[in-house]
N, CA, C and O of each residue as an XYZ file, in Angstrom:
620
protein
N      21.644     58.302    -26.377
C      20.888     57.257    -25.446
C      19.712     57.185    -25.862
O      18.987     58.170    -25.718
N      19.263     56.122    -26.424
C      18.085     55.178    -26.959
C      17.211     55.110    -26.041
O      17.488     54.003    -25.578
N      15.933     55.673    -25.142
C      15.269     55.858    -24.071
C      14.039     55.439    -24.983
O      13.721     55.840    -26.102
N      13.599     54.742    -24.358
C      12.577     54.041    -23.478
C      11.217     54.343    -23.107
O      11.511     54.364    -21.912
N      10.065     54.578    -23.099
C       9.512     55.556    -21.766
C       8.446     54.358    -21.596
O       7.841     53.692    -22.436
N       8.447     54.338    -19.997
C       7.108     53.633    -19.573
C       6.597     53.934    -18.800
O       7.260     54.427    -17.888
N       4.980     53.841    -18.618
C       4.199     54.487    -17.618
C       3.571     53.540    -17.017
O       2.987     52.951    -17.926
N       3.255     52.872    -15.736
C       2.759     52.219    -14.964
C       1.809     52.322    -13.736
O       2.245     52.872    -12.725
N       0.567     51.842    -13.751
C       0.182     52.299    -12.182
C       0.719     51.325    -11.198
O       1.282     50.328    -11.650
N       0.611     51.496     -9.789
C       1.370     50.578     -9.385
C       1.237     49.116     -9.386
O       2.211     48.373     -9.506
N       0.065     48.716     -9.256
C      -0.272     47.370     -9.610
C       0.170     46.788    -10.967
O       0.074     45.608    -11.302
N       0.598     47.659    -11.588
C       1.262     47.044    -13.171
C       2.577     47.080    -12.945
O       3.219     46.543    -13.847
N       3.353     47.614    -11.873
C       4.727     47.551    -11.680
C       4.932     46.035    -11.528
O       4.211     45.416    -10.746
N       5.976     45.350    -12.312
C       6.588     43.832    -11.814
C       7.658     44.376    -10.838
O       7.837     45.558    -10.547
N       8.458     43.108    -10.307
C       9.079     43.604     -9.077
C      10.695     44.048     -9.730
O      11.663     44.070     -8.970
N      10.794     44.294    -10.802
C      12.298     44.584    -10.930
C      12.043     46.249    -11.363
O      12.883     47.107    -11.094
N      10.794     46.543    -12.048
C      10.431     48.228    -11.949
C      10.582     48.766    -10.971
O      11.185     49.837    -10.897
N      10.152     48.252    -10.132
C       9.738     48.469     -8.767
C      11.303     48.847     -8.262
O      11.826     49.949     -8.100
N      11.877     47.384     -8.065
C      13.063     47.893     -7.384
C      13.957     48.680     -8.134
O      14.884     49.231     -7.540
N      13.799     48.838     -9.531
C      15.010     49.892     -9.896
C      14.065     51.514     -9.695
O      14.768     52.519     -9.796
N      12.779     51.701     -9.467
C      12.434     53.079     -9.080
C      12.936     53.208     -7.977
O      13.615     54.225     -7.839
N      12.822     52.324     -6.847
C      13.053     52.006     -5.318
C      14.790     52.840     -5.110
O      15.122     53.738     -4.336
N      15.598     52.092     -6.144
C      16.673     51.960     -5.837
C      17.466     53.088     -6.073
O      18.323     53.527     -5.306
N      17.064     53.660     -7.451
C      17.684     55.431     -7.824
C      16.881     55.903     -7.269
O      16.766     56.809     -8.094
N      15.963     56.197     -6.370
C      15.549     56.955     -5.500
C      16.286     57.176     -3.900
O      16.228     58.271     -3.342
N      16.879     56.145     -3.357
C      17.420     56.035     -2.881
C      18.913     56.257     -2.561
O      19.617     56.540     -1.592
N      19.075     55.880     -4.365
C      20.515     56.231     -4.597
C      21.060     57.918     -4.840
O      22.206     58.351     -4.968
N      19.891     58.548     -4.841
C      19.887     60.088     -5.108
C      20.311     60.611     -3.990
O      21.351     60.861     -3.381
N      18.588     60.743     -3.873
C      17.613     61.210     -2.766
C      18.405     61.426     -1.220
O      18.517     62.459     -0.561
N      19.026     59.676     -0.852
C      19.660     59.306      0.186
C      20.671     59.250      0.280
O      20.949     59.948      1.255
N      21.638     58.794     -0.168
C      23.120     58.585     -0.760
C      23.715     59.861     -1.462
O      24.337     60.570     -0.671
N      23.680     60.259     -2.575
C      24.177     61.211     -3.209
C      23.859     62.417     -2.536
O      24.834     63.165     -2.469
N      22.321     63.078     -1.757
C      22.301     64.185     -1.269
C      22.169     63.971      0.192
O      21.375     64.628      0.865
N      22.941     63.059      0.684
C      23.060     62.825      2.128
C      21.785     62.809      3.329
O      21.990     63.127      4.501
N      20.655     62.444      2.875
C      19.545     63.059      3.232
C      18.998     61.361      3.823
O      18.985     60.319      3.167
N      18.614     61.567      5.173
C      17.863     60.824      5.571
C      16.489     60.984      5.974
O      16.215     61.863      6.792
N      15.694     60.323      5.553
C      14.193     60.432      5.341
C      13.376     59.160      4.879
O      13.945     58.336      4.163
N      12.141     58.981      5.240
C      11.800     57.971      4.843
C      10.700     58.282      3.657
O       9.618     58.866      3.714
N      11.711     57.389      2.068
C      11.344     57.383      0.689
C       9.810     56.691      0.597
O       9.111     57.240     -0.255
N       9.176     55.609      1.303
C       8.209     55.159      1.142
C       7.190     55.464      1.857
O       6.742     54.668      2.683
N       6.757     56.451      1.689
C       5.748     57.338      2.416
C       4.562     57.064      2.182
O       3.896     58.093      2.069
N       3.733     55.742      2.000
C       2.600     55.316      1.234
C       1.596     55.617      0.031
O       0.472     55.225     -0.283
N       2.470     56.436     -0.455
C       1.719     57.259     -1.729
C       2.314     56.279     -3.144
O       1.642     56.222     -4.174
N       2.920     55.948     -3.079
C       3.312     55.298     -4.273
C       2.473     54.032     -4.779
O       2.975     53.521     -5.780
N       1.510     53.517     -4.395
C      -0.004     53.056     -4.512
C      -0.951     53.658     -5.199
O      -1.670     53.321     -6.139
N      -0.818     54.674     -4.521
C      -1.652     55.548     -6.101
C      -1.191     56.177     -6.834
O      -1.857     56.909     -7.567
N       0.318     56.085     -6.884
C       0.818     57.153     -7.945
C       0.927     56.257     -9.498
O       0.757     55.047     -9.639
N       1.159     56.956    -10.235
C       1.407     56.472    -12.203
C       2.833     56.627    -11.773
O       3.276     57.411    -10.934
N       3.360     55.902    -12.364
C       4.848     55.880    -12.400
C       5.293     56.090    -13.588
O       4.813     55.472    -14.538
N       6.373     57.075    -13.761
C       6.788     57.074    -15.304
C       8.355     57.292    -15.094
O       8.938     58.050    -14.318
N       8.943     56.217    -16.208
C      10.085     55.708    -16.341
C      10.897     55.895    -17.667
O      10.185     55.557    -18.613
N      12.149     56.319    -18.076
C      12.515     56.635    -19.175
C      13.925     55.531    -18.625
O      14.666     55.531    -17.642
N      13.772     54.606    -19.936
C      15.119     53.207    -19.314
C      15.760     53.326    -20.460
O      15.206     53.875    -21.413
N      16.914     52.874    -20.540
C      17.784     52.538    -21.904
C      18.594     51.593    -21.469
O      19.514     51.777    -20.672
N      18.215     50.308    -22.090
C      19.193     49.068    -22.330
C      18.928     48.399    -21.194
O      19.668     47.541    -20.715
N      17.542     48.882    -20.585
C      17.063     48.183    -19.428
C      17.290     48.726    -18.015
O      16.788     48.229    -17.007
N      18.208     49.944    -18.045
C      18.335     50.761    -17.250
C      17.703     51.718    -16.657
O      17.768     52.715    -17.377
N      16.919     51.992    -15.371
C      16.227     53.263    -15.400
C      16.917     54.270    -15.477
O      17.664     54.160    -14.505
N      17.284     55.613    -16.226
C      17.848     56.540    -16.416
C      16.946     57.765    -15.442
O      17.651     58.562    -14.823
N      15.655     57.882    -15.335
C      15.005     58.751    -15.172
C      13.400     58.210    -14.818
O      12.780     57.576    -15.671
N      12.761     58.544    -13.395
C      11.869     58.813    -12.869
C      11.131     59.663    -12.331
O      11.715     60.641    -11.865
N       9.991     59.621    -12.231
C       8.986     60.643    -11.495
C       7.831     59.676    -11.418
O       7.733     58.653    -12.095
N       6.889     60.148    -10.441
C       5.681     59.954     -9.728
C       4.485     60.893    -10.119
O       4.541     62.079     -9.794
N       3.522     60.454    -10.732
C       2.095     61.645    -10.888
C       1.614     60.830     -9.820
O       1.699     59.652     -9.472
N       0.873     62.292     -9.273
C      -0.023     61.204     -8.226
C      -1.573     62.423     -8.190
O      -1.513     63.652     -8.158
N      -2.786     61.589     -8.209
C      -3.941     61.892     -8.229
C      -4.055     63.187     -7.740
O      -3.217     63.492     -6.892
N      -5.119     64.283     -8.144
C      -5.762     65.355     -7.106
C      -6.400     64.644     -5.734
O      -7.198     63.710     -5.802
N      -5.923     65.234     -4.455
C      -6.993     64.520     -3.282
C      -5.585     63.620     -2.761
O      -5.695     62.755     -1.893
N      -4.754     63.827     -3.170
C      -3.494     63.059     -2.554
C      -2.587     63.861     -1.817
O      -1.454     64.056     -2.259
N      -2.863     64.218     -1.029
C      -2.229     64.867     -0.098
C      -2.459     66.357     -0.283
O      -2.130     66.899      0.772
N      -2.889     67.270     -1.181
C      -3.341     68.356     -1.706
C      -4.564     68.067     -2.566
O      -4.909     67.047     -3.162
N      -5.038     69.106     -2.465
C      -6.318     69.381     -3.891
C      -5.912     68.830     -5.312
O      -6.571     68.135     -6.085
N      -4.269     69.486     -5.467
C      -3.958     69.331     -7.207
C      -3.474     68.232     -7.280
O      -3.184     67.674     -6.221
N      -3.258     67.644     -8.382
C      -2.541     67.067     -9.180
C      -1.214     67.309     -8.443
O      -0.903     68.310     -7.797
N      -0.354     65.983     -8.709
C       1.230     66.159     -8.265
C       2.231     65.381     -8.930
O       2.107     64.280     -9.465
N       3.409     66.235     -8.802
C       4.408     65.225     -9.813
C       5.676     65.071     -8.877
O       6.275     66.106     -8.587
N       6.039     64.109     -8.482
C       7.066     64.120     -7.275
C       7.949     62.737     -7.642
O       7.707     61.963     -8.569
N       9.082     62.634     -6.624
C      10.452     61.807     -6.943
C      10.491     61.976     -7.962
O      10.100     61.133     -8.770
N      11.102     63.421     -8.388
C      11.323     63.257     -9.614
C      12.891     63.374     -9.516
O      13.454     64.228     -8.830
N      13.680     62.207    -10.450
C      14.902     61.870    -10.343
C      15.763     61.493    -11.858
O      15.179     61.025    -12.835
N      17.047     61.756    -11.827
C      17.684     61.639    -13.218
C      18.855     60.662    -12.577
O      18.998     60.774    -11.360
N      19.584     59.856    -13.162
C      20.119     59.118    -12.652
C      21.512     59.483    -13.297
O      21.802     59.532    -14.492
N      22.372     59.750    -12.082
C      23.455     60.381    -12.576
C      24.811     60.502    -13.582
O      25.841     61.170    -13.493
N      24.319     59.545    -14.570
C      25.502     58.693    -15.623
C      24.483     59.378    -16.796
O      24.843     59.209    -17.961
N      22.895     60.347    -16.493
C      22.420     60.984    -17.633
C      21.938     62.470    -17.734
O      21.178     63.087    -18.480
N      22.761     62.787    -16.589
C      22.409     64.139    -16.048
C      23.410     65.125    -17.471
O      24.493     64.761    -17.930
N      22.749     66.185    -17.822
C      23.097     67.157    -18.812
C      23.016     66.941    -20.018
O      23.750     67.238    -20.961
N      21.613     66.137    -19.901
C      21.269     65.480    -21.480
C      19.695     66.134    -21.744
O      18.953     65.926    -22.704
N      19.530     66.758    -20.875
C      18.098     67.472    -20.757
C      17.326     66.744    -20.853
O      16.309     66.949    -21.516
N      17.577     65.626    -20.197
C      16.252     64.117    -19.643
C      15.320     64.676    -18.714
O      14.139     64.364    -18.870
N      15.695     65.616    -17.564
C      15.008     66.262    -16.681
C      14.020     66.853    -17.655
O      13.089     66.240    -18.177
N      14.254     67.786    -17.787
C      13.115     68.862    -19.035
C      12.188     67.676    -19.571
O      10.966     67.781    -19.467
N      12.831     66.445    -20.198
C      11.711     65.682    -21.127
C      10.732     64.837    -20.159
O       9.601     64.522    -20.529
N      11.369     64.414    -18.601
C      10.568     63.839    -17.965
C       9.677     64.869    -17.299
O       8.527     64.537    -17.584
N       9.661     65.839    -16.630
C       8.863     67.093    -16.384
C       8.051     67.327    -17.686
O       6.911     67.616    -17.321
N       8.109     67.330    -18.732
C       7.408     67.921    -19.510
C       6.542     66.643    -20.131
O       5.670     66.695    -20.999
N       6.831     65.979    -19.725
C       5.902     64.481    -20.510
C       4.789     64.502    -18.635
O       3.585     64.741    -18.721
N       5.365     64.258    -17.325
C       5.103     64.269    -16.245
C       3.554     65.202    -16.597
O       2.403     64.827    -16.373
N       4.107     66.750    -17.326
C       2.684     68.140    -17.332
C       1.855     67.357    -18.253
O       0.656     67.636    -18.239
N       2.298     66.312    -19.154
C       1.239     66.559    -20.079
C       0.055     65.728    -19.935
O      -1.128     65.927    -20.212
N       1.058     64.157    -19.124
C       0.154     63.494    -18.700
C      -0.772     63.537    -17.514
O      -1.677     62.719    -17.351
N      -0.408     64.875    -16.408
C      -1.347     65.145    -15.590
C      -2.211     65.558    -15.974
O      -3.347     65.467    -15.510
N      -1.679     66.387    -17.394
C      -2.771     67.802    -17.762
C      -4.221     67.106    -18.393
O      -5.363     67.565    -18.426
N      -3.547     65.527    -18.978
C      -5.000     65.147    -19.881
C      -5.627     64.054    -18.578
O      -6.762     63.579    -18.628
N      -4.898     63.854    -17.737
C      -5.550     62.542    -16.933
C      -6.625     63.666    -15.777
O      -7.697     63.327    -15.277
N      -6.106     64.667    -15.647
C      -6.637     65.295    -14.629
C      -6.856     66.740    -14.910
O      -6.429     67.578    -14.115
N      -7.514     67.098    -16.022
C      -8.095     67.827    -17.006
C      -8.074     69.252    -16.431
O      -7.495     70.204    -16.955
N      -8.977     69.286    -14.967
C      -9.350     70.444    -13.865
C      -8.841     70.971    -12.832
O      -9.300     71.845    -12.097
N      -7.406     70.147    -12.776
C      -6.814     69.879    -11.904
C      -5.327     70.477    -12.141
O      -4.566     69.756    -12.787
N      -4.729     72.008    -11.579
C      -3.178     72.055    -11.744
C      -2.327     71.386    -10.888
O      -2.674     70.893     -9.815
N      -1.020     71.361    -11.438
C       0.006     70.801    -10.720
C       0.586     71.163     -9.870
O       0.899     72.345     -9.721
N       0.881     70.224     -9.083
C       1.868     70.856     -7.751
C       3.142     70.084     -7.620
O       3.242     68.900     -7.943
N       4.230     70.900     -7.071
C       5.524     70.038     -6.720
C       6.150     70.580     -5.912
O       5.951     71.795     -5.943
N       7.212     70.101     -4.770
C       7.779     70.492     -3.775
C       8.928     70.166     -4.110
O       9.363     69.017     -4.033
N       9.756     71.468     -4.655
C      10.643     71.597     -5.424
C      12.006     71.947     -4.834
O      12.204     73.015     -4.255
N      12.753     71.194     -4.969
C      14.305     71.535     -3.903
C      14.487     72.655     -4.830
O      14.556     72.658     -6.059
N      14.574     73.976     -3.637
C      15.044     75.522     -3.898
C      16.132     75.750     -4.649
O      16.185     76.901     -5.082
N      17.024     75.039     -4.952
C      17.870     75.204     -5.875
C      17.451     74.760     -7.659
O      18.107     75.291     -8.556
N      16.349     73.786     -7.988
C      16.137     73.594     -9.054
C      14.410     74.698     -9.478
O      13.682     74.428    -10.433
N      14.161     75.820     -8.521
C      13.481     76.469     -9.052
C      13.661     77.369     -9.967
O      12.810     78.250    -10.095
N      14.819     77.340    -10.809
C      14.586     78.426    -12.157
C      14.069     76.987    -13.460
O      13.133     77.097    -14.252
N      14.969     75.783    -13.332
C      14.361     75.272    -13.826
C      13.099     74.823    -13.989
O      12.681     74.752    -15.145
N      12.234     74.430    -12.891
C      10.789     74.384    -12.794
C      10.119     75.340    -13.505
O       9.157     75.079    -14.227
N      10.822     77.037    -13.251
C       9.931     78.070    -13.557
C      10.282     78.076    -14.958
O       9.808     79.053    -15.537
N      10.934     77.332    -15.663
C      11.511     77.310    -16.876
C      10.086     76.411    -17.646
O       9.766     76.630    -18.814
N       9.505     75.614    -16.943
C       8.546     74.304    -17.279
C       7.736     75.106    -17.492
O       7.264     74.810    -18.590
N       6.976     76.487    -16.892
C       5.631     76.965    -16.371
C       5.042     76.726    -15.029
O       3.874     77.093    -14.897
N       5.791     76.032    -13.729
C       5.669     76.549    -12.947
C       5.905     77.523    -11.735
O       7.005     77.545    -11.182
N       4.890     78.313    -11.330
C       5.405     79.492    -10.514
C       5.219     79.060     -9.147
O       4.314     78.381     -8.662
N       6.467     79.692     -8.501
C       6.769     79.447     -6.916
C       5.599     80.579     -6.257
O       5.302     81.719     -6.612
N       5.044     79.613     -5.021
C       3.984     80.199     -4.141
C       4.729     80.050     -2.567
O       5.553     79.248     -2.128
N       4.125     81.050     -2.051
C       4.851     81.028     -0.506
C       6.288     81.445     -0.485
O       6.728     82.321     -1.230
N       7.023     80.774      0.414
C       8.591     81.148      1.300
C       9.163     79.586      0.718
O       8.535     78.656      0.214
N      10.260     79.709      0.948
C      11.014     78.763      1.098
C      10.784     77.832      2.543
O      10.627     78.399      3.624
N      10.785     76.554      2.427
C      10.733     75.700      3.797
C      12.104     74.893      3.899
O      13.103     75.341      3.336
N      12.141     73.862      4.520
C      13.207     72.749      5.074
C      12.076     71.898      4.910
O      10.940     72.052      5.360
N      12.662     70.727      4.011
C      12.223     69.691      3.966
C      13.023     68.294      3.978
O      13.185     67.735      2.893
N      13.397     67.857      4.838
C      14.252     66.733      5.594
C      15.578     67.236      5.000
O      16.177     66.843      3.999
N      15.901     68.276      5.940
C      16.726     69.086      5.768
C      17.533     70.068      4.403
O      18.660     70.560      4.342
N      16.602     70.065      3.608
C      17.227     70.236      2.620
C      15.931     71.567      2.083
O      14.764     71.401      2.438
N      16.340     72.869      1.193
C      15.548     73.683      1.318
C      14.514     73.920      0.068
O      14.849     74.322     -1.046
N      13.309     73.617      0.451
C      12.409     73.321     -0.643
C      11.471     74.696     -1.081
O      11.814     75.714     -0.481
N      10.142     74.886     -2.209
C       9.522     75.872     -2.325
C       8.813     74.939     -3.094
O       9.324     74.076     -3.807
N       7.145     75.223     -2.856
C       6.147     74.868     -3.386
C       5.770     75.503     -4.635
O       5.443     76.688     -4.579
N       5.764     74.950     -5.668
C       5.706     75.311     -6.995
C       4.220     75.116     -7.942
O       4.116     73.926     -8.243
N       3.458     75.658     -8.299
C       2.018     75.478     -9.137
C       2.297     75.398    -10.777
O       3.127     76.196    -11.213
N       1.755     74.627    -11.569
C       1.595     74.964    -12.997
C      -0.142     75.316    -13.238
O      -1.102     75.167    -12.482
N      -0.078     75.622    -14.052
C      -1.623     75.791    -13.650
C      -2.474     75.883    -15.362
O      -2.738     76.724    -16.221
N      -2.667     74.190    -15.058
C      -3.510     74.093    -16.478
C      -4.424     74.605    -17.106
O      -4.982     74.019    -18.034
N      -4.709     75.681    -16.747
C      -6.243     76.849    -17.820
C      -4.762     77.548    -18.575
O      -4.915     77.650    -19.792
N      -3.633     77.947    -18.169
C      -2.917     79.025    -19.094
C      -1.654     78.038    -19.358
O      -0.634     78.337    -18.737
N      -1.598     76.919    -20.189
C      -0.687     76.194    -19.951
C      -0.768     75.603    -21.697
O      -1.804     75.216    -22.238
N       0.640     75.668    -22.366
C       0.541     75.183    -23.724
C       0.147     73.661    -23.680
O      -0.190     73.155    -24.750
N       0.157     72.856    -22.507
C       0.010     71.594    -22.379
C      -1.423     70.814    -22.580
O      -1.875     69.685    -22.391
N      -1.849     72.030    -23.053
C      -3.494     71.695    -22.752
C      -4.113     71.168    -23.836
O      -5.306     70.870    -23.782
């Protein structure tokens, strides 16, 4: 698979990129995971959107949020890999790029994620540390996790 990586501020997204991101998010988070929730949470406009595309089709996506957008730290969220692209280490590549991006742009800010609990081992392997107890978010168990940029290999 030949991937092209793209990073856009919200104002730079054209309608095709925006549509592709929202479609993938809905396809996985709402339909596949059978979870009814409000995906459009008012944070997309403040986010930087990161895509991996193959022949024009979005295969992976995440949004990078600045410090102060919901919490004091920067955040990675809406991390998703297209069902056709799973099992190819694309999630690891995507999150690693997000860590590098946030660590570079917001150097004095740790990175937080609200991870689905079943993915905790995956995020731990990338340097995230679980904090607090599991909690339900939209009917799915989640765990708050933090990546410390001061002790990170991506600094």
